[in-house]
C-alpha positions in Angstrom: 52.1 -23.8 -72.7 52.3 -26.1 -69.7 55.4 -24.7 -66.7 55.9 -27.2 -64.1 55.1 -25.6 -60.4 54.9 -29.0 -58.3 58.1 -27.8 -56.8 56.7 -24.6 -55.2 53.9 -26.2 -54.1 56.0 -28.7 -52.0 57.8 -25.5 -50.8 54.5 -24.0 -50.0 53.0 -26.7 -47.8 56.6 -27.3 -46.0 56.5 -23.6 -44.7 52.2 -23.6 -43.4 53.5 -26.7 -41.3 56.7 -24.7 -39.6 54.0 -21.9 -39.0 51.4 -23.8 -37.4 54.0 -25.8 -35.1 55.6 -22.3 -33.8 52.1 -21.3 -33.2 51.1 -24.4 -30.8 54.2 -23.8 -28.9 53.2 -20.2 -28.2 49.6 -21.0 -27.4 51.0 -24.1 -25.4 53.3 -21.1 -23.4 50.6 -19.4 -22.6 48.4 -21.4 -21.8 51.1 -22.7 -18.9 50.9 -19.0 -17.4 46.6 -18.9 -16.9 45.9 -19.2 -13.7 44.2 -22.3 -13.1 40.4 -22.3 -14.1 38.1 -22.0 -10.3 35.2 -24.6 -9.6 32.3 -22.0 -10.4 33.5 -20.6 -13.6 31.2 -22.5 -15.4 28.3 -22.6 -13.8 28.8 -18.4 -13.7 29.2 -18.8 -17.5 25.7 -20.8 -17.7 23.8 -17.8 -15.4 25.5 -15.1 -17.4 23.8 -17.1 -20.9 20.3 -16.7 -19.3 18.3 -13.1 -20.1 17.8 -10.8 -16.8 14.8 -9.0 -17.7 12.6 -12.2 -16.6 8.9 -10.7 -16.5 6.0 -12.1 -14.8 2.4 -12.4 -17.4 -0.4 -10.0 -16.0 -2.6 -13.1 -16.1 -0.2 -14.5 -13.1 0.3 -11.2 -11.2 -3.7 -11.4 -11.5 -3.7 -14.2 -10.0 -1.3 -13.9 -7.5 -3.3 -10.9 -6.2 -6.2 -12.3 -6.0 -4.8 -15.2 -3.4 -2.9 -12.9 -1.5 -6.3 -10.9 -0.9 -9.4 -13.0 -1.3 -7.9 -16.5 -0.2 -7.2 -16.5 3.3 -4.7 -19.3 4.6 -6.0 -22.6 6.7 -4.2 -21.3 9.7 -6.4 -17.7 9.8 -10.1 -19.1 8.4 -11.8 -22.3 9.0 -14.6 -22.2 6.5 -17.1 -19.3 5.1 -14.8 -17.7 2.5 -12.6 -18.6 -1.1 -10.3 -20.9 0.6 -11.3 -24.3 -1.1 -9.9 -22.7 -4.0 -6.7 -23.7 -2.8 -8.0 -27.4 -2.7 -9.4 -27.0 -6.4 -5.8 -25.6 -7.5 -3.9 -28.6 -5.7 -6.3 -31.5 -6.9 -7.7 -31.0 -10.2 -7.6 -29.2 -13.2 -9.2 -25.7 -12.9 -11.2 -25.1 -15.7 -11.0 -21.9 -17.7 -14.6 -20.2 -16.5 -13.0 -20.2 -12.7 -9.4 -19.1 -13.9 -11.1 -15.9 -15.9 -12.8 -14.7 -12.9 -9.7 -15.1 -10.9 -7.7 -13.0 -13.0 -10.4 -10.8 -13.7 -11.1 -10.2 -9.6 -7.1 -10.2 -9.8 -7.0 -6.8 -11.9 -9.5 -5.2 -11.1 -7.9 -5.1 -7.5 -5.1 -4.1 -9.4 -6.4 -1.6 -11.9 -7.6 -0.1 -8.3 -4.1 -0.3 -6.4 -2.4 1.4 -10.0 -5.2 4.3 -9.9 -5.1 2.8 -13.4 -8.7 2.7 -14.9 -8.1 1.9 -18.3 -7.1 -1.8 -17.5 -11.1 -2.4 -16.0 -11.8 -3.1 -19.7 -9.1 -5.5 -19.7 -11.0 -7.3 -16.1 -14.1 -7.2 -17.8 -12.7 -8.9 -20.9 -12.0 -12.1 -18.7 -15.5 -11.6 -16.9 -17.6 -11.5 -20.3 -15.7 -14.6 -21.3 -16.2 -16.2 -18.0 -20.3 -15.5 -18.3 -20.2 -17.5 -21.9 -18.5 -19.9 -20.8 -20.3 -20.6 -17.8 -23.9 -20.0 -19.9 -22.6 -23.1 -21.8 -22.1 -25.3 -18.3 -25.3 -24.7 -17.3 -26.8 -26.4 -20.4 -25.4 -29.8 -19.1 -26.5 -30.5 -15.5 -23.2 -32.9 -14.6 -21.3 -29.3 -15.3 -23.6 -27.3 -13.3 -23.4 -29.8 -10.8 -19.4 -29.4 -10.3 -17.9 -27.8 -7.7 -16.2 -24.9 -10.2 -19.4 -24.5 -11.6 -20.7 -23.0 -8.1 -17.0 -21.4 -7.3 -17.8 -19.5 -10.7 -20.9 -18.0 -9.5 -19.5 -17.3 -6.3 -16.9 -15.4 -7.8 -19.0 -13.4 -9.7 -20.7 -12.0 -6.8 -17.4 -11.1 -5.7 -16.3 -9.3 -8.3 -19.8 -7.4 -8.7 -20.1 -6.5 -5.1 -16.5 -5.7 -4.1 -16.5 -3.2 -7.1 -19.8 -1.5 -6.2 -19.0 1.0 -9.3 -23.3 1.1 -9.2 -26.4 0.5 -7.3 -26.4 -1.8 -10.3 -23.4 -3.7 -9.7 -25.2 -4.4 -6.3 -28.5 -5.5 -8.0 -27.0 -8.0 -9.8 -24.6 -9.2 -6.9 -27.5 -10.0 -5.4 -29.1 -11.6 -8.6 -26.1 -14.3 -8.8 -26.9 -15.1 -5.2 -30.2 -15.9 -6.0 -28.9 -18.1 -9.1 -26.0 -19.5 -6.6 -29.3 -20.6 -4.7 -30.8 -22.2 -7.6 -27.4 -24.1 -7.9 -27.3 -25.3 -4.4 -30.1 -27.4 -4.3 -29.4 -28.8 -8.0 -26.3 -29.8 -6.4 -28.2 -31.6 -3.5 -28.0 -32.3 0.1 -25.4 -35.1 -0.6 -22.7 -32.0 -1.5 -22.3 -32.2 2.5 -20.6 -35.2 2.3 -17.0 -33.9 0.8 -15.1 -31.4 2.1 -15.2 -29.0 -0.4 -18.9 -29.4 -0.5 -19.5 -28.6 3.0 -17.0 -25.4 2.5 -18.9 -24.2 -0.7 -22.1 -24.2 1.3 -21.2 -22.5 4.3 -19.5 -19.7 2.1 -22.7 -19.5 0.4 -24.8 -19.3 3.3 -23.6 -16.4 4.8 -24.1 -14.8 1.5 -27.8 -16.0 0.8 -28.7 -15.1 4.5 -27.2 -11.2 4.4 -29.4 -11.3 0.8 -32.4 -12.5 2.5 -32.0 -9.9 5.3 -31.6 -6.9 2.4 -34.4 -8.1 0.4 -36.8 -8.9 3.4 -37.4 -12.5 2.4 -37.3 -15.7 3.9 -34.3 -17.8 4.0 -34.8 -20.8 1.9 -35.8 -23.7 3.8 -33.2 -26.2 2.3 -30.6 -24.0 4.2 -32.2 -24.4 7.3 -32.2 -28.0 6.7 -28.8 -28.7 5.6 -27.1 -26.0 8.3 -28.8 -28.9 10.7 -27.9 -31.8 9.1 -23.8 -30.3 8.8 -23.6 -31.9 12.5 -20.1 -30.3 12.9 -18.0 -32.3 15.9 -15.4 -29.0 16.4 -17.0 -27.5 18.9 -15.7 -24.0 17.3 -17.3 -24.7 14.1 -20.6 -25.9 15.8 -20.6 -22.2 18.1 -20.6 -20.7 14.7 -23.5 -23.0 13.1 -25.3 -22.0 15.9 -24.9 -18.4 14.8 -25.9 -18.9 11.3 -28.9 -20.2 12.8 -30.0 -17.5 14.8 -29.5 -15.2 12.0 -31.7 -17.4 9.8 -34.6 -16.6 12.5 -33.9 -13.2 12.5 -34.4 -13.2 9.1 -37.6 -14.9 9.0 -38.5 -12.3 11.5 -38.3 -9.8 9.9 -39.7 -11.2 6.5 -43.4 -11.9 9.0 -43.5 -8.3 9.8 -44.4 -7.4 6.1 -42.6 -4.8 4.3 -44.9 -2.2 5.3 -43.5 -2.4 9.1 -47.5 -1.9 10.0 -46.4 -2.8 13.8 -49.9 -5.4 13.4 -48.7 -7.4 16.2 -46.1 -6.0 18.4 -46.4 -8.2 21.5 -45.2 -11.3 19.3 -42.5 -9.4 18.0 -41.1 -8.1 21.2 -41.6 -12.2 22.6 -39.7 -13.3 19.5 -37.0 -11.3 19.9 -36.6 -11.9 23.9 -36.5 -15.5 23.2 -34.0 -14.6 20.3 -31.7 -12.9 22.8 -32.4 -15.6 25.5 -30.4 -17.6 22.7 -27.4 -15.2 22.6 -27.0 -15.3 26.0 -26.9 -19.0 26.0 -24.4 -19.0 23.1 -22.3 -16.7 25.7 -22.4 -19.2 28.5 -22.0 -22.5 26.1 -19.4 -20.9 23.1 -15.8 -22.9 23.5 -13.0 -21.0 25.5 -11.0 -20.8 22.3 -13.0 -17.6 21.4 -11.9 -15.8 24.5 -9.8 -12.8 23.3 -7.3 -10.1 25.1 -7.6 -7.1 25.3 -4.8 -4.6 25.3 -4.7 -1.4 27.0 -2.8 1.7 25.2 -1.9 5.2 27.2 -1.2 7.2 24.0 -4.4 8.3 21.6 -4.4 6.7 18.3 -6.5 7.0 15.2 -6.7 3.7 14.5 -7.8 2.5 18.3 -11.5 3.8 19.5 -11.4 4.9 23.0 -7.9 3.3 24.9 -7.8 -0.2 23.9 -8.2 -2.8 21.1 -9.0 -6.9 21.4 -6.5 -9.8 20.1 -7.8 -12.6 18.7 -6.1 -16.2 18.0 -7.2 -16.0 14.6 -9.5 -13.7 12.3 -12.4 -16.2 12.1 -12.8 -15.9 15.7 -12.8 -11.9 15.3 -15.3 -12.7 12.2 -17.8 -14.9 14.6 -17.4 -12.7 17.3 -18.7 -9.7 15.3 -21.4 -11.4 13.2 -22.7 -12.2 17.2 -22.5 -8.4 18.0 -24.1 -7.8 14.8 -26.6 -10.0 15.1 -27.8 -8.9 19.0 -27.7 -5.3 17.6 -30.3 -6.0 15.2 -32.4 -7.6 17.3 -32.1 -5.1 20.3 -33.0 -2.2 17.8 -35.8 -4.0 16.5 -37.0 -4.6 20.2 -36.8 -1.6 21.0 -39.0 -0.3 18.2 -41.6 -2.5 19.1 -41.4 -1.1 22.7 -41.7 2.0 22.0 -45.1 1.5 19.6 -46.6 -0.5 21.9 -46.6 2.2 24.6 -47.2 4.8 22.4 -50.7 2.8 21.5 -51.2 1.8 25.3 -49.9 4.3 27.7 -51.3 2.6 30.9 -50.4 -0.8 29.4 -48.7 -3.5 30.7 -46.5 -6.3 29.1 -45.9 -9.7 31.2 -47.5 -8.1 33.9 -44.8 -5.7 34.5 -45.2 -2.1 35.2 -41.8 -1.3 35.0 -40.9 -3.7 31.5 -40.8 -0.8 29.4 -38.1 1.2 31.1 -36.0 -1.1 32.2 -35.9 -3.5 29.1 -35.3 0.0 27.2 -32.1 0.8 29.1 -31.1 -3.1 28.6 -31.2 -2.9 25.2 -29.3 0.5 24.8 -26.3 -0.9 27.1 -26.3 -4.2 25.3 -26.1 -2.2 21.7 -23.6 0.1 22.9 -21.3 -2.4 24.1 -21.8 -4.7 21.2 -21.1 -2.1 18.9 -17.6 -0.8 21.1 -16.5 -4.3 21.1 -16.9 -4.6 17.0 -15.1 -1.2 17.1 -12.1 -2.9 19.5 -11.8 -5.9 16.9 -11.1 -3.5 14.0 -7.3 -2.6 15.2 -7.0 -6.6 14.6 -8.3 -7.0 11.4 -6.6 -3.9 9.5 -2.7 -4.9 11.3 -2.6 -2.0 13.8 0.8 -2.1 15.2 1.8 -0.2 18.4 5.6 0.6 17.3 5.1 2.6 14.2 8.7 2.0 13.1 7.9 -2.0 12.4 7.1 -3.1 9.2 3.5 -3.4 8.4 1.9 -5.8 6.1 -1.1 -4.5 4.0 -3.9 -6.5 5.5 -5.7 -8.7 2.9 -8.9 -7.4 1.4 -10.8 -10.6 2.8 -10.4 -8.5 6.3 -12.1 -4.9 5.3 -15.0 -7.4 3.9 -15.3 -8.9 7.2 -15.5 -5.6 8.8 -18.2 -3.6 6.4 -21.1 -5.4 8.2 -20.4 -5.0 11.6 -19.3 -1.6 11.3 -22.1 -0.4 9.8 -24.4 -1.9 12.5 -22.3 -0.6 15.1 -22.6 3.3 13.4 -25.9 3.5 12.4 -27.8 3.4 15.6 -29.5 5.8 17.1 -28.2 5.7 20.6 -24.6 5.6 19.2 -22.7 8.9 20.3 -21.5 10.7 17.5 -17.8 10.8 18.2 -18.2 7.0 17.7 -19.7 7.2 14.6 -17.0 9.8 12.9 -14.5 7.1 13.7 -16.7 4.4 12.2 -16.5 6.3 9.3 -13.2 7.0 9.4 -12.6 3.2 9.6 -14.9 2.7 6.3 -13.0 5.3 4.1 -9.8 3.9 5.0 -11.1 0.4 3.8 -12.7 2.2 0.8 -9.3 4.1 0.1 -6.8 2.5 0.8 -7.8 -1.4 0.5 -9.7 -0.3 -2.3 -12.8 -2.1 -1.3 -15.5 0.2 -2.9 -18.3 -1.5 -1.6 -17.7 0.8 1.8 -18.1 3.5 0.5 -21.9 4.1 0.2 -21.6 2.8 4.1 -19.4 6.0 4.4 -22.2 7.9 2.7 -25.0 6.9 4.5 -23.0 7.4 8.0 -21.6 10.8 7.4 -25.4 12.2 6.8 -26.3 10.7 9.9 -23.1 12.0 11.9 -23.3 15.5 10.3 -27.8 15.0 11.4 -27.1 14.1 14.6 -24.6 16.7 15.5 -27.2 19.2 14.1 -29.7 18.3 16.7 -27.2 17.9 19.7 -26.4 21.6 19.2 -30.1 22.6 18.8 -31.0 21.0 22.0 -27.7 22.2 23.6 -27.7 26.0 22.5 -30.7 26.5 21.0 -31.6 26.6 16.9 -30.6 30.7 16.9 -27.4 30.4 18.5 -26.9 27.1 15.9 -27.8 29.7 13.2 -25.5 32.3 13.9 -22.4 30.2 14.2 -22.6 29.1 11.2 -25.1 26.4 10.9 -23.9 23.1 9.2 -20.7 24.5 8.7 -20.2 24.7 12.5 -21.9 21.1 12.7 -19.1 19.6 10.7 -16.5 21.3 12.1 -18.1 20.3 15.6 -18.6 16.3 14.1 -14.4 15.8 13.6 -14.2 17.3 17.4 -13.3 13.9 19.9 -15.8 13.9 22.6 -15.8 12.1 26.3 -16.5 8.5 25.7 -19.8 6.9 27.6 -19.4 5.8 31.0 -20.8 2.0 30.9 -19.8 -1.8 31.9 -20.9 -4.9 31.1 -19.2 -8.2 32.0 -20.0 -11.0 29.7 -19.6 -14.6 31.5 -16.8 -15.7 29.3 -14.6 -13.3 31.2 -14.7 -15.2 34.6 -14.5 -18.7 32.7 -11.6 -17.4 31.1 -9.8 -17.8 34.6 -9.8 -21.3 33.9 -6.0 -23.0 33.4 -7.4 -24.2 30.0 -7.5 -20.3 29.1 -4.2 -19.4 30.6 -2.2 -21.9 28.4 -4.0 -20.6 25.1 -1.7 -19.5 22.9 -2.4 -15.7 21.1 0.5 -13.9 19.2 3.4 -12.4 19.7 3.2 -8.4 19.9 1.8 -9.6 23.3 4.6 -10.9 24.3 6.8 -7.8 23.4 7.1 -4.3 25.6 4.4 -2.6 23.6 5.3 0.8 22.9 2.5 3.4 21.2 2.3 5.6 17.9 1.3 8.6 17.7 -2.0 9.8 16.2 -2.0 8.9 12.3 -0.2 12.0 10.9 2.6 9.9 10.5 1.6 7.5 8.2 2.5 4.0 8.8 5.1 2.1 6.8 3.3 -1.1 4.6 5.5 -4.2 3.1 3.8 -4.4 -0.3 4.1 -6.7 -2.8 6.2 -6.2 -5.6 4.8 -6.3 -9.2 7.4 -6.6 -11.9 5.2 -5.8 -15.0 4.3 -2.4 -15.0 1.1 -1.3 -15.6 1.1 -0.5 -19.4 1.7 -4.4 -19.8 -2.0 -4.8 -18.7 -2.7 -4.7 -22.6 -6.1 -7.1 -23.7 -4.3 -9.6 -26.8 -6.3 -10.0 -29.9 -7.7 -13.4 -28.6 -9.7 -11.1 -25.5 -10.6 -8.6 -27.8 -12.4 -10.6 -29.9 -14.0 -13.0 -27.2 -15.3 -9.6 -25.8 -16.8 -8.8 -29.4 -18.7 -11.7 -29.4 -20.1 -11.9 -25.6 -20.3 -7.9 -25.1 -23.9 -8.3 -26.4 -25.3 -11.1 -24.2 -23.2 -10.2 -21.2 -25.1 -6.8 -21.8 -28.5 -7.5 -22.3 -28.7 -10.8 -21.6 -30.3 -12.7 -18.7 -27.2 -14.1 -17.5 -25.4 -11.1 -16.3 -28.7 -9.4 -15.1 -29.1 -12.1 -13.1 -32.3 -13.5 -14.2 -31.2 -16.9 -13.7 
């Protein structure tokens, strides 16, 4: 029944040991024949195990887009924009409301950049999520006073006004500015003691003044009081505060005129306009030498440069301050011209300030100042939009905040009736570039208004020069449209500001300007050739911006509140 297998098992074990020894010997010989392993071989194996297809989340891409386009660096901008968000992101834990609004504005910008309007739904979801969170913050006094709460409200204004999808969006942005005014007063004057608090106030100040001018309302008294309490020690910033103070006086003057503009007291309005103009002249005399700019001549025409020169400034902040000053002088002298005309229509033989020649002389001076300031604004545009004389040079796309800074000054430079039509057409072209290339939709209605003015101006010019019958025979409005596209000879006028005389000092000569002035300039032909732009690369494709389940849940919960509630409509 049983057999002895012990001898067979012993023999089998001996054969296995013999085979193992032969295999190890062959492996040792093979290893001795291998070349030595390099020092980097282990490191390359580590990287080989890392997945190659790294992607950035849609939220991170949107945040990056926002900071690249709407948050200027400290070396470019001192205050008055969203640069305080850099300090918030470095010093504090960012709340969900601010984070959602940053992503919302960034996705809206990327939607325009990719020409993918379907992603606006995702931006709207983030927007309504932030509205829900802000509504809860405003129920608590301490949270309502927080820096991030106020920053979130300013982001609401940016989202509404920068998209400018409808007139309702613009009105909502203005209502959010009124809500910011209530929050600013709640925060109190003590916020000016902190750096972020001061920058929040200065940013809000510019929005509030613009809102008051558009609504023909008085600037709140606390803004005037706090602006005087800033006590800025830096001469450069103090000069900008002075311009803000003059804007407040102009807004109050417009408010006192009344909504119907009945010309009830023209002598008073004329006197106050002249007083404001005297303050402007004093500002030019006393502004720091850091405000000096250089003028670069071009010897070949370019659609990016008006006439044959453009300005170069030491920073975009200095350029913005100059343009705000020029736009203010345009508004003052336009108002002055209207009231002078009305006064002398009512009193043909009357005299102002006991001077029979005052009307004619002041009218000419005002028109000359309007033309000068409008031309200077046009000369600043190439600096903001990154004009490069060398067409082959790599040209980075200017940040969207630079386009925003040009809207108000450019519109003022183009809407005055004394502006020649060829200059107005140039302004329309630059605003169209800001709208269609830089994707700032707020410029679109400005383009439409100025285009109508350009066509009407060309029609009037043709009627004066050739007669109405000849205009109709030559094609009527179609001929007018063709005429507005032709370049006319620029007007001949010259005004020298006192700053030019002071710029001859040694202090000005030591001022450093950007490097392009130190290079040999080669001038570009007209823009039939498109410049080369260096754009940021976003790794994710557009279809990666798909809203998550949680985003859709938040949107469905808050859609009714956001669409019909008081918060989004601006009824604070």
